[in-house]
ZADO-1210 file (C-alpha; in nm, 4 decimals, padded with zeros to 6 digits):
<atoms>
<atom x="08.6292" y="08.9123" z="12.8159" code="MET" pos="1"/>
<atom x="08.9328" y="08.8972" z="12.5925" code="LEU" pos="2"/>
<atom x="08.9472" y="09.0976" z="12.2729" code="GLU" pos="3"/>
<atom x="08.8963" y="08.9182" z="11.9455" code="SER" pos="4"/>
<atom x="09.2533" y="08.9862" z="11.8302" code="ASP" pos="5"/>
<atom x="09.4242" y="08.8705" z="12.1506" code="SER" pos="6"/>
<atom x="09.6212" y="08.5484" z="12.1513" code="PHE" pos="7"/>
<atom x="09.8405" y="08.3305" z="12.3712" code="LEU" pos="8"/>
<atom x="10.1959" y="08.2814" z="12.2506" code="HIS" pos="9"/>
<atom x="10.3830" y="07.9716" z="12.3704" code="LEU" pos="10"/>
<atom x="10.7513" y="07.9404" z="12.2867" code="ALA" pos="11"/>
<atom x="11.0129" y="07.6774" z="12.3444" code="ARG" pos="12"/>
<atom x="11.3925" y="07.6883" z="12.2914" code="PRO" pos="13"/>
<atom x="11.4914" y="07.6830" z="11.9265" code="LEU" pos="14"/>
<atom x="11.7427" y="07.4076" z="11.9832" code="GLY" pos="15"/>
<atom x="12.0684" y="07.3326" z="12.1587" code="PRO" pos="16"/>
<atom x="12.2656" y="07.6563" z="12.1597" code="ALA" pos="17"/>
<atom x="12.6419" y="07.6634" z="12.1745" code="THR" pos="18"/>
<atom x="12.8280" y="07.8552" z="12.4420" code="ILE" pos="19"/>
<atom x="12.8244" y="08.2281" z="12.3749" code="GLY" pos="20"/>
<atom x="12.5646" y="08.1937" z="12.1005" code="SER" pos="21"/>
<atom x="12.2065" y="08.2435" z="12.2103" code="GLN" pos="22"/>
<atom x="11.9083" y="08.2388" z="11.9758" code="PRO" pos="23"/>
<atom x="11.7060" y="08.5540" z="11.9418" code="THR" pos="24"/>
<atom x="11.3558" y="08.6334" z="11.8242" code="THR" pos="25"/>
<atom x="11.3734" y="09.0053" z="11.8983" code="ALA" pos="26"/>
<atom x="11.2083" y="09.2384" z="11.6461" code="PRO" pos="27"/>
<atom x="11.4329" y="09.3451" z="11.3624" code="LEU" pos="28"/>
<atom x="11.4619" y="09.6463" z="11.1372" code="ASN" pos="29"/>
<atom x="11.4678" y="09.5194" z="10.7800" code="VAL" pos="30"/>
<atom x="11.5940" y="09.7327" z="10.4901" code="ILE" pos="31"/>
<atom x="11.5095" y="09.6133" z="10.1399" code="VAL" pos="32"/>
<atom x="11.7046" y="09.7270" z="09.8341" code="GLN" pos="33"/>
<atom x="11.5094" y="09.7904" z="09.5094" code="PRO" pos="34"/>
<atom x="11.7142" y="09.5407" z="09.3067" code="GLN" pos="35"/>
<atom x="11.5881" y="09.2615" z="09.5302" code="ALA" pos="36"/>
<atom x="11.2272" y="09.3706" z="09.4703" code="ILE" pos="37"/>
<atom x="11.2881" y="09.3785" z="09.0931" code="PHE" pos="38"/>
<atom x="11.4351" y="09.0278" z="09.0968" code="ALA" pos="39"/>
<atom x="11.1345" y="08.8968" z="09.2913" code="ILE" pos="40"/>
<atom x="10.8870" y="09.0601" z="09.0534" code="LEU" pos="41"/>
<atom x="11.0772" y="08.9219" z="08.7533" code="ASP" pos="42"/>
<atom x="11.0623" y="08.5749" z="08.9067" code="HIS" pos="43"/>
<atom x="10.6891" y="08.6140" z="08.9599" code="SER" pos="44"/>
<atom x="10.6323" y="08.7162" z="08.5978" code="LEU" pos="45"/>
<atom x="10.8224" y="08.4118" z="08.4710" code="ARG" pos="46"/>
<atom x="10.6439" y="08.1573" z="08.6875" code="ARG" pos="47"/>
<atom x="10.4363" y="07.8751" z="08.5453" code="ASN" pos="48"/>
<atom x="10.0675" y="07.9328" z="08.4837" code="ALA" pos="49"/>
<atom x="09.9649" y="07.6792" z="08.7499" code="ASP" pos="50"/>
<atom x="10.1830" y="07.8304" z="09.0223" code="GLN" pos="51"/>
<atom x="10.0128" y="08.0571" z="09.2726" code="GLU" pos="52"/>
<atom x="10.3385" y="08.1748" z="09.4276" code="ARG" pos="53"/>
<atom x="10.7128" y="08.1399" z="09.3865" code="VAL" pos="54"/>
<atom x="10.9818" y="08.1378" z="09.6521" code="ILE" pos="55"/>
<atom x="11.3504" y="08.2179" z="09.6708" code="GLY" pos="56"/>
<atom x="11.6455" y="08.2926" z="09.8962" code="THR" pos="57"/>
<atom x="11.7277" y="08.6358" z="10.0390" code="LEU" pos="58"/>
<atom x="12.0860" y="08.7510" z="10.0876" code="LEU" pos="59"/>
<atom x="12.2292" y="09.0634" z="10.2419" code="GLY" pos="60"/>
<atom x="12.4206" y="09.1958" z="10.5384" code="VAL" pos="61"/>
<atom x="12.3450" y="09.1927" z="10.9089" code="ARG" pos="62"/>
<atom x="12.4623" y="09.4244" z="11.1852" code="SER" pos="63"/>
<atom x="12.6887" y="09.2957" z="11.4606" code="GLU" pos="64"/>
<atom x="12.4047" y="09.2632" z="11.7097" code="ASP" pos="65"/>
<atom x="12.1777" y="09.1074" z="11.4468" code="GLY" pos="66"/>
<atom x="11.9032" y="09.3667" z="11.4929" code="GLN" pos="67"/>
<atom x="11.9415" y="09.5372" z="11.1539" code="ASP" pos="68"/>
<atom x="11.9172" y="09.3366" z="10.8324" code="VAL" pos="69"/>
<atom x="11.9681" y="09.4751" z="10.4809" code="GLU" pos="70"/>
<atom x="11.8367" y="09.2639" z="10.1934" code="ILE" pos="71"/>
<atom x="12.0513" y="09.3263" z="09.8858" code="ARG" pos="72"/>
<atom x="12.0125" y="09.0253" z="09.6563" code="ASN" pos="73"/>
<atom x="11.8035" y="08.7177" z="09.6036" code="CYS" pos="74"/>
<atom x="11.7739" y="08.4195" z="09.3738" code="PHE" pos="75"/>
<atom x="11.4864" y="08.1945" z="09.2792" code="ALA" pos="76"/>
<atom x="11.4422" y="07.8446" z="09.4167" code="VAL" pos="77"/>
<atom x="11.2254" y="07.5941" z="09.2328" code="GLY" pos="78"/>
<atom x="10.9418" y="07.4329" z="09.4218" code="HIS" pos="79"/>
<atom x="10.6112" y="07.2558" z="09.3623" code="THR" pos="80"/>
<atom x="10.3216" y="07.3075" z="09.5967" code="GLU" pos="81"/>
<atom x="09.9860" y="07.1349" z="09.6246" code="THR" pos="82"/>
<atom x="09.7234" y="07.1258" z="09.8952" code="GLN" pos="83"/>
<atom x="09.8769" y="06.8104" z="10.0401" code="GLU" pos="84"/>
<atom x="10.2530" y="06.8682" z="10.0173" code="GLN" pos="85"/>
<atom x="10.5328" y="07.1009" z="09.9108" code="VAL" pos="86"/>
<atom x="10.8631" y="07.0093" z="09.7498" code="GLU" pos="87"/>
<atom x="11.1575" y="07.2498" z="09.7449" code="VAL" pos="88"/>
<atom x="11.4792" y="07.1919" z="09.5509" code="ASP" pos="89"/>
<atom x="11.7126" y="07.2328" z="09.8467" code="MET" pos="90"/>
<atom x="12.0170" y="07.0936" z="09.6640" code="ASP" pos="91"/>
<atom x="11.9860" y="07.3719" z="09.4062" code="TYR" pos="92"/>
<atom x="11.9416" y="07.6243" z="09.6879" code="GLN" pos="93"/>
<atom x="12.2603" y="07.5125" z="09.8629" code="LYS" pos="94"/>
<atom x="12.4654" y="07.5150" z="09.5430" code="GLN" pos="95"/>
<atom x="12.3409" y="07.8588" z="09.4393" code="MET" pos="96"/>
<atom x="12.4038" y="07.9912" z="09.7889" code="LEU" pos="97"/>
<atom x="12.7621" y="07.8640" z="09.7846" code="ALA" pos="98"/>
<atom x="12.8272" y="08.0204" z="09.4421" code="LEU" pos="99"/>
<atom x="12.6741" y="08.3514" z="09.5428" code="HIS" pos="100"/>
<atom x="12.8758" y="08.3695" z="09.8646" code="LEU" pos="101"/>
<atom x="13.1942" y="08.3096" z="09.6640" code="LYS" pos="102"/>
<atom x="13.1099" y="08.6011" z="09.4354" code="ALA" pos="103"/>
<atom x="12.9879" y="08.8223" z="09.7247" code="ASN" pos="104"/>
<atom x="13.1793" y="08.7195" z="10.0370" code="PRO" pos="105"/>
<atom x="13.0433" y="09.0113" z="10.2415" code="LYS" pos="106"/>
<atom x="12.6837" y="08.8920" z="10.2112" code="GLU" pos="107"/>
<atom x="12.5145" y="08.6218" z="10.4165" code="VAL" pos="108"/>
<atom x="12.1925" y="08.4249" z="10.4112" code="LEU" pos="109"/>
<atom x="11.9182" y="08.6290" z="10.5778" code="VAL" pos="110"/>
<atom x="11.5949" y="08.4500" z="10.4857" code="GLY" pos="111"/>
<atom x="11.3546" y="08.3748" z="10.2033" code="TRP" pos="112"/>
<atom x="11.0731" y="08.5364" z="10.0056" code="TYR" pos="113"/>
<atom x="10.7358" y="08.4363" z="09.8661" code="ALA" pos="114"/>
<atom x="10.5058" y="08.6153" z="09.6220" code="THR" pos="115"/>
<atom x="10.1978" y="08.5691" z="09.8371" code="SER" pos="116"/>
<atom x="10.0806" y="08.7268" z="10.1604" code="ALA" pos="117"/>
<atom x="09.9357" y="08.3967" z="10.2791" code="GLU" pos="118"/>
<atom x="10.1072" y="08.2250" z="10.5744" code="LEU" pos="119"/>
<atom x="10.0296" y="07.8577" z="10.6053" code="ASN" pos="120"/>
<atom x="10.1797" y="07.5309" z="10.7245" code="THR" pos="121"/>
<atom x="10.4083" y="07.5134" z="10.4224" code="PHE" pos="122"/>
<atom x="10.5369" y="07.8621" z="10.5017" code="SER" pos="123"/>
<atom x="10.6243" y="07.7480" z="10.8523" code="ALA" pos="124"/>
<atom x="10.8005" y="07.4408" z="10.7135" code="LEU" pos="125"/>
<atom x="11.0167" y="07.6488" z="10.4781" code="ILE" pos="126"/>
<atom x="11.0767" y="07.9082" z="10.7502" code="GLN" pos="127"/>
<atom x="11.2088" y="07.6444" z="10.9889" code="ASN" pos="128"/>
<atom x="11.4440" y="07.5176" z="10.7191" code="PHE" pos="129"/>
<atom x="11.5926" y="07.8618" z="10.6517" code="TYR" pos="130"/>
<atom x="11.6185" y="07.9418" z="11.0223" code="GLY" pos="131"/>
<atom x="11.7687" y="07.6088" z="11.1264" code="GLY" pos="132"/>
<atom x="12.1215" y="07.5241" z="11.2268" code="GLN" pos="133"/>
<atom x="12.3874" y="07.4282" z="10.9751" code="GLY" pos="134"/>
<atom x="12.2924" y="07.5847" z="10.6421" code="ASP" pos="135"/>
<atom x="12.0347" y="07.8228" z="10.7959" code="GLY" pos="136"/>
<atom x="12.0523" y="08.1603" z="10.9687" code="THR" pos="137"/>
<atom x="12.1009" y="08.0207" z="11.3180" code="TRP" pos="138"/>
<atom x="12.1439" y="08.1762" z="11.5771" code="PRO" pos="139"/>
<atom x="11.9686" y="08.4685" z="11.4080" code="TYR" pos="140"/>
<atom x="11.6056" y="08.4430" z="11.2966" code="PRO" pos="141"/>
<atom x="11.5307" y="08.4031" z="10.9278" code="ALA" pos="142"/>
<atom x="11.3504" y="08.6935" z="10.7630" code="VAL" pos="143"/>
<atom x="11.0440" y="08.6070" z="10.5579" code="HIS" pos="144"/>
<atom x="10.9558" y="08.8665" z="10.2937" code="LEU" pos="145"/>
<atom x="10.6171" y="08.8504" z="10.1241" code="THR" pos="146"/>
<atom x="10.5464" y="09.0456" z="09.8047" code="ILE" pos="147"/>
<atom x="10.1925" y="09.0597" z="09.6729" code="SER" pos="148"/>
<atom x="10.1862" y="09.0519" z="09.2934" code="THR" pos="149"/>
<atom x="09.8143" y="09.0664" z="09.2192" code="GLU" pos="150"/>
<atom x="09.7380" y="09.2336" z="08.8883" code="ALA" pos="151"/>
<atom x="09.5803" y="09.5759" z="08.9164" code="GLY" pos="152"/>
<atom x="09.6791" y="09.6259" z="09.2811" code="LYS" pos="153"/>
<atom x="09.9677" y="09.8009" z="09.4473" code="ASP" pos="154"/>
<atom x="10.2676" y="09.5963" z="09.5551" code="ILE" pos="155"/>
<atom x="10.2401" y="09.5158" z="09.9246" code="ASP" pos="156"/>
<atom x="10.5600" y="09.4098" z="10.1017" code="ALA" pos="157"/>
<atom x="10.5679" y="09.2592" z="10.4501" code="ARG" pos="158"/>
<atom x="10.8480" y="09.1151" z="10.6600" code="THR" pos="159"/>
<atom x="10.8283" y="08.8551" z="10.9351" code="TYR" pos="160"/>
<atom x="11.0423" y="08.6555" z="11.1698" code="ILE" pos="161"/>
<atom x="10.9202" y="08.3412" z="11.3414" code="SER" pos="162"/>
<atom x="10.9060" y="08.1967" z="11.6866" code="ALA" pos="163"/>
<atom x="10.8438" y="07.8299" z="11.7632" code="PRO" pos="164"/>
<atom x="10.5189" y="07.7335" z="11.9293" code="VAL" pos="165"/>
<atom x="10.4545" y="07.4714" z="12.1946" code="GLY" pos="166"/>
<atom x="10.3478" y="07.1703" z="11.9917" code="VAL" pos="167"/>
<atom x="10.4474" y="06.8085" z="11.9762" code="THR" pos="168"/>
<atom x="10.7833" y="06.6998" z="11.8383" code="ALA" pos="169"/>
<atom x="10.6121" y="06.5607" z="11.5293" code="GLU" pos="170"/>
<atom x="10.4626" y="06.9004" z="11.4447" code="ARG" pos="171"/>
<atom x="10.7658" y="07.1103" z="11.5360" code="ALA" pos="172"/>
<atom x="10.9042" y="07.1142" z="11.1808" code="ALA" pos="173"/>
<atom x="10.5885" y="07.2620" z="11.0238" code="ASP" pos="174"/>
<atom x="10.4740" y="07.4897" z="11.3060" code="SER" pos="175"/>
<atom x="10.5824" y="07.8460" z="11.3707" code="ALA" pos="176"/>
<atom x="10.4351" y="08.1762" z="11.4812" code="ALA" pos="177"/>
<atom x="10.5125" y="08.4568" z="11.2344" code="PHE" pos="178"/>
<atom x="10.5885" y="08.7914" z="11.3988" code="ILE" pos="179"/>
<atom x="10.5651" y="09.1070" z="11.1815" code="PRO" pos="180"/>
<atom x="10.8717" y="09.3301" z="11.1915" code="VAL" pos="181"/>
<atom x="10.9164" y="09.6814" z="11.0500" code="PRO" pos="182"/>
<atom x="11.0789" y="09.7210" z="10.7119" code="HIS" pos="183"/>
<atom x="11.1889" y="09.9994" z="10.4800" code="GLU" pos="184"/>
<atom x="11.2538" y="10.0069" z="10.1067" code="ILE" pos="185"/>
<atom x="11.5619" y="10.2261" z="10.0772" code="ARG" pos="186"/>
<atom x="11.7380" y="10.3479" z="09.7643" code="TYR" pos="187"/>
<atom x="12.0108" y="10.5956" z="09.6830" code="GLY" pos="188"/>
<atom x="12.0406" y="10.8629" z="09.4181" code="GLU" pos="189"/>
<atom x="12.1497" y="10.6191" z="09.1471" code="ALA" pos="190"/>
<atom x="11.8609" y="10.3843" z="09.2241" code="GLU" pos="191"/>
<atom x="11.6219" y="10.6795" z="09.2336" code="LYS" pos="192"/>
<atom x="11.7191" y="10.7871" z="08.8827" code="SER" pos="193"/>
<atom x="11.6714" y="10.4323" z="08.7549" code="GLY" pos="194"/>
<atom x="11.3339" y="10.3996" z="08.9264" code="LEU" pos="195"/>
<atom x="11.2132" y="10.7280" z="08.7797" code="GLU" pos="196"/>
<atom x="11.3240" y="10.6170" z="08.4329" code="LEU" pos="197"/>
<atom x="11.1465" y="10.2831" z="08.4678" code="ILE" pos="198"/>
<atom x="10.8306" y="10.4417" z="08.6085" code="SER" pos="199"/>
<atom x="10.8099" y="10.6588" z="08.2979" code="GLY" pos="200"/>
<atom x="10.7302" y="10.3478" z="08.0923" code="ALA" pos="201"/>
<atom x="10.3980" y="10.2865" z="08.2663" code="LYS" pos="202"/>
<atom x="10.2286" y="10.5614" z="08.0631" code="ASP" pos="203"/>
<atom x="10.3441" y="10.4222" z="07.7266" code="ASN" pos="204"/>
<atom x="10.1372" y="10.1534" z="07.5532" code="PRO" pos="205"/>
<atom x="10.4464" y="09.9466" z="07.4641" code="ASP" pos="206"/>
<atom x="10.5867" y="09.9825" z="07.8195" code="ARG" pos="207"/>
<atom x="10.9188" y="10.1201" z="07.6991" code="THR" pos="208"/>
<atom x="11.1139" y="10.4248" z="07.8090" code="ALA" pos="209"/>
<atom x="11.4004" y="10.5885" z="07.6237" code="SER" pos="210"/>
<atom x="11.7160" y="10.6901" z="07.8044" code="VAL" pos="211"/>
<atom x="11.7336" y="11.0679" z="07.8377" code="ILE" pos="212"/>
<atom x="12.0454" y="11.2721" z="07.7677" code="THR" pos="213"/>
<atom x="12.2499" y="11.4540" z="08.0290" code="ASP" pos="214"/>
<atom x="12.0957" y="11.7882" z="07.9372" code="ILE" pos="215"/>
<atom x="11.7449" y="11.6458" z="07.9667" code="GLU" pos="216"/>
<atom x="11.8348" y="11.4896" z="08.2982" code="SER" pos="217"/>
<atom x="11.9655" y="11.8235" z="08.4244" code="LEU" pos="218"/>
<atom x="11.6489" y="11.9953" z="08.3053" code="GLU" pos="219"/>
<atom x="11.4320" y="11.7369" z="08.4785" code="TYR" pos="220"/>
<atom x="11.6297" y="11.7722" z="08.8033" code="ALA" pos="221"/>
<atom x="11.5952" y="12.1504" z="08.7969" code="ILE" pos="222"/>
<atom x="11.2205" y="12.1202" z="08.7409" code="GLU" pos="223"/>
<atom x="11.1932" y="11.8817" z="09.0358" code="GLU" pos="224"/>
<atom x="11.3832" y="12.1240" z="09.2598" code="VAL" pos="225"/>
<atom x="11.1605" y="12.4123" z="09.1509" code="LEU" pos="226"/>
<atom x="10.8489" y="12.2064" z="09.2231" code="ASN" pos="227"/>
<atom x="10.9757" y="12.1193" z="09.5708" code="MET" pos="228"/>
<atom x="11.0607" y="12.4826" z="09.6429" code="LEU" pos="229"/>
<atom x="10.7167" y="12.5851" z="09.5265" code="ASP" pos="230"/>
<atom x="10.5535" y="12.3264" z="09.7521" code="ARG" pos="231"/>
<atom x="10.7587" y="12.4386" z="10.0524" code="VAL" pos="232"/>
<atom x="10.6751" y="12.8035" z="09.9806" code="SER" pos="233"/>
<atom x="10.3045" y="12.7266" z="09.9690" code="ARG" pos="234"/>
<atom x="10.3265" y="12.5417" z="10.3006" code="TYR" pos="235"/>
<atom x="10.5166" y="12.8274" z="10.4696" code="VAL" pos="236"/>
<atom x="10.2677" y="13.0839" z="10.3395" code="GLU" pos="237"/>
<atom x="09.9793" y="12.8704" z="10.4621" code="ALA" pos="238"/>
<atom x="10.1353" y="12.8488" z="10.8084" code="VAL" pos="239"/>
<atom x="10.1931" y="13.2244" z="10.8183" code="ILE" pos="240"/>
<atom x="09.8325" y="13.2875" z="10.7137" code="ASP" pos="241"/>
<atom x="09.7187" y="13.0367" z="10.9802" code="GLU" pos="242"/>
<atom x="09.5614" y="12.8181" z="10.7157" code="GLU" pos="243"/>
<atom x="09.7767" y="12.5150" z="10.7966" code="ALA" pos="244"/>
<atom x="09.8837" y="12.3579" z="11.1221" code="GLU" pos="245"/>
<atom x="10.2482" y="12.4416" z="11.2022" code="PRO" pos="246"/>
<atom x="10.4941" y="12.1598" z="11.2624" code="SER" pos="247"/>
<atom x="10.8022" y="12.2114" z="11.4758" code="THR" pos="248"/>
<atom x="10.9776" y="11.9073" z="11.3334" code="ALA" pos="249"/>
<atom x="10.9151" y="12.0172" z="10.9748" code="LEU" pos="250"/>
<atom x="11.0293" y="12.3701" z="11.0523" code="GLY" pos="251"/>
<atom x="11.3514" y="12.2396" z="11.2054" code="GLN" pos="252"/>
<atom x="11.4087" y="12.0207" z="10.9008" code="PHE" pos="253"/>
<atom x="11.3607" y="12.3151" z="10.6633" code="LEU" pos="254"/>
<atom x="11.5911" y="12.5294" z="10.8742" code="LEU" pos="255"/>
<atom x="11.8654" y="12.2674" z="10.8628" code="ASN" pos="256"/>
<atom x="11.8195" y="12.2280" z="10.4865" code="ALA" pos="257"/>
<atom x="11.8475" y="12.6027" z="10.4287" code="LEU" pos="258"/>
<atom x="12.1556" y="12.6216" z="10.6498" code="ALA" pos="259"/>
<atom x="12.3359" y="12.3878" z="10.4099" code="LEU" pos="260"/>
<atom x="12.2865" y="12.6276" z="10.1176" code="ALA" pos="261"/>
<atom x="12.5927" y="12.8505" z="10.0580" code="PRO" pos="262"/>
<atom x="12.5407" y="13.2248" z="10.0867" code="LYS" pos="263"/>
<atom x="12.6467" y="13.3338" z="09.7388" code="VAL" pos="264"/>
<atom x="12.5205" y="13.6232" z="09.5299" code="ASP" pos="265"/>
<atom x="12.3286" y="13.5342" z="09.2134" code="PRO" pos="266"/>
<atom x="12.5829" y="13.7242" z="09.0042" code="GLU" pos="267"/>
<atom x="12.8649" y="13.5107" z="09.1399" code="ASP" pos="268"/>
<atom x="12.6691" y="13.1944" z="09.0675" code="ILE" pos="269"/>
<atom x="12.6037" y="13.3037" z="08.7091" code="GLU" pos="270"/>
<atom x="12.9692" y="13.3970" z="08.6579" code="ARG" pos="271"/>
<atom x="13.0933" y="13.0652" z="08.7971" code="ASP" pos="272"/>
<atom x="12.8423" y="12.8772" z="08.5867" code="PHE" pos="273"/>
<atom x="12.9511" y="13.0543" z="08.2676" code="ASN" pos="274"/>
<atom x="13.3175" y="12.9904" z="08.3497" code="ASN" pos="275"/>
<atom x="13.2406" y="12.6258" z="08.4080" code="HIS" pos="276"/>
<atom x="13.0600" y="12.6032" z="08.0739" code="ILE" pos="277"/>
<atom x="13.3580" y="12.7608" z="07.8983" code="GLN" pos="278"/>
<atom x="13.5975" y="12.5175" z="08.0649" code="ASP" pos="279"/>
<atom x="13.3810" y="12.2263" z="07.9563" code="VAL" pos="280"/>
<atom x="13.3733" y="12.3552" z="07.5987" code="LEU" pos="281"/>
<atom x="13.7529" y="12.3968" z="07.5947" code="VAL" pos="282"/>
<atom x="13.8060" y="12.0440" z="07.7241" code="VAL" pos="283"/>
<atom x="13.5610" y="11.9105" z="07.4662" code="SER" pos="284"/>
<atom x="13.7363" y="12.1027" z="07.1866" code="TYR" pos="285"/>
<atom x="14.0784" y="11.9729" z="07.2932" code="LEU" pos="286"/>
<atom x="13.9485" y="11.6180" z="07.3129" code="ALA" pos="287"/>
<atom x="13.8036" y="11.6404" z="06.9634" code="ASN" pos="288"/>
<atom x="14.1275" y="11.7918" z="06.8317" code="THR" pos="289"/>
<atom x="14.3377" y="11.5151" z="06.9834" code="ILE" pos="290"/>
<atom x="14.1006" y="11.2532" z="06.8479" code="ARG" pos="291"/>
<atom x="14.1203" y="11.4073" z="06.4995" code="THR" pos="292"/>
<atom x="14.5004" y="11.4247" z="06.5101" code="GLN" pos="293"/>
<atom x="14.5289" y="11.0624" z="06.6214" code="ILE" pos="294"/>
<atom x="14.2957" y="10.9552" z="06.3421" code="ASP" pos="295"/>
<atom x="14.4950" y="11.1577" z="06.0881" code="LEU" pos="296"/>
<atom x="14.8255" y="11.0097" z="06.2086" code="SER" pos="297"/>
<atom x="14.6843" y="10.6592" z="06.1791" code="ASN" pos="298"/>
<atom x="14.5669" y="10.7306" z="05.8262" code="ARG" pos="299"/>
<atom x="14.9090" y="10.8713" z="05.7233" code="LEU" pos="300"/>
<atom x="15.0908" y="10.5754" z="05.8747" code="ALA" pos="301"/>
<atom x="14.8595" y="10.3329" z="05.6996" code="THR" pos="302"/>
<atom x="14.9042" y="10.5157" z="05.3698" code="ALA" pos="303"/>
<atom x="15.2859" y="10.5102" z="05.4044" code="ALA" pos="304"/>
<atom x="15.2861" y="10.1379" z="05.4773" code="LEU" pos="305"/>
<atom x="15.0561" y="10.0737" z="05.1842" code="THR" pos="306"/>
<atom x="15.2676" y="10.2766" z="04.9406" code="MET" pos="307"/>
<atom x="15.5903" y="10.1202" z="05.0673" code="GLY" pos="308"/>
<atom x="15.4562" y="09.7688" z="05.0252" code="ALA" pos="309"/>
<atom x="15.3445" y="09.8517" z="04.6718" code="GLY" pos="310"/>
<atom x="15.6906" y="09.9775" z="04.5696" code="ASP" pos="311"/>
<atom x="15.8578" y="09.6705" z="04.7106" code="GLY" pos="312"/>
<atom x="15.6159" y="09.4436" z="04.5331" code="LEU" pos="313"/>
<atom x="15.6626" y="09.6262" z="04.2020" code="GLY" pos="314"/>
<atom x="16.0440" y="09.6115" z="04.2324" code="GLY" pos="315"/>
<atom x="16.0264" y="09.2443" z="04.3005" code="SER" pos="316"/>
<atom x="15.8251" y="09.1865" z="03.9862" code="LEU" pos="317"/>
<atom x="16.0591" y="09.4045" z="03.7805" code="THR" pos="318"/>
<atom x="16.3797" y="09.2688" z="03.9189" code="ASN" pos="319"/>
<atom x="16.2634" y="08.9121" z="03.9024" code="GLY" pos="320"/>
<atom x="16.2912" y="08.8684" z="03.5278" code="PRO" pos="321"/>
<atom x="16.6056" y="09.0814" z="03.5226" code="GLY" pos="322"/>
<atom x="16.7561" y="08.8598" z="03.7848" code="SER" pos="323"/>
<atom x="16.6630" y="08.5571" z="03.5846" code="VAL" pos="324"/>
<atom x="16.8079" y="08.7144" z="03.2678" code="ASP" pos="325"/>
<atom x="17.1231" y="08.8065" z="03.4521" code="GLY" pos="326"/>
<atom x="17.1667" y="08.4523" z="03.5689" code="GLN" pos="327"/>
<atom x="17.1196" y="08.3306" z="03.2148" code="ARG" pos="328"/>
<atom x="17.3680" y="08.5845" z="03.0856" code="ALA" pos="329"/>
<atom x="17.6144" y="08.4799" z="03.3493" code="GLY" pos="330"/>
<atom x="17.5828" y="08.1220" z="03.2540" code="ARG" pos="331"/>
<atom x="17.6188" y="08.2161" z="02.8902" code="GLY" pos="332"/>
<atom x="17.9339" y="08.4125" z="02.9696" code="GLY" pos="333"/>
<atom x="18.0812" y="08.1298" z="03.1605" code="ARG" pos="334"/>
<atom x="17.9926" y="07.9008" z="02.8762" code="GLY" pos="335"/>
<atom x="18.1631" y="08.1337" z="02.6273" code="GLY" pos="336"/>
<atom x="18.4737" y="08.1521" z="02.8384" code="ARG" pos="337"/>
<atom x="18.4754" y="07.7780" z="02.8604" code="GLY" pos="338"/>
<atom x="18.4490" y="07.7483" z="02.4834" code="GLY" pos="339"/>
<atom x="18.7372" y="07.9906" z="02.4362" code="LYS" pos="340"/>
<atom x="18.9620" y="07.7871" z="02.6632" code="GLU" pos="341"/>
<atom x="18.8657" y="07.4775" z="02.4729" code="GLY" pos="342"/>
</atoms>
């Protein structure tokens, strides 16, 4: 007797493939960037009250063999969904996709997202559109990312690709078998700092978090390192005391991590640190001095221009009547000379 979770999968060709371009439904490794998750959550928060889920387009990069996909960006696509039909604004999707590809020429269309874990006939219909030829991801499969946004529950992310099933031609457009594929939410050091800052707002009633200074950030990083060292020390002591199960892989990882640390005496580290602090203070002092001198020079130049303009204006007012009087005197003189000749 077959198990309850067993199934029969029937597949047919995805469509007429060009020479040298074969369709693939092989499992992928999907990497999701945090900014894409944030954009999806923001879209979900701004949805209409009568909408159960929202959808959008996923963009990113794909490896040469198409087996690794990295989701970097996304944008929302308007749609209306009822129990009988679904309407998606595909014209808006095509225009937004063209604009985004102009701004980010290295990215490509990789799939679509939905803020619901449910997979239904409408999901298959949208999946076939994104994975089709022309404006779709053909010959690569479209990635479908689902993000659960239920209040009070953890965010659950899942990724799928689809394979066509053996149905009639009339049902081919809205039929597909969704295949789960592994995914990973990956972030770098810059994203990690931003995530930690944002996560600090969850404990505040107003859901706000202030930006910490560089010194506070350094202090927080040192505390994190000390906590990790303390946790590693407790694990090593537990293994030595035979209170914890040893792990060869973890031991190799710790050995490689310790091998990266430079062998420097604590006195040398303290001396280099103090020298670095002094250099920073000197640079800061010189920068402030230069800034003060530039400000003082600007003030002196402005004062000289102001005083010079005032003298010129006063001379003009003084010489104006004198010039007028001189002209009158000149005319009077000429008149006197004319009278003498007469």
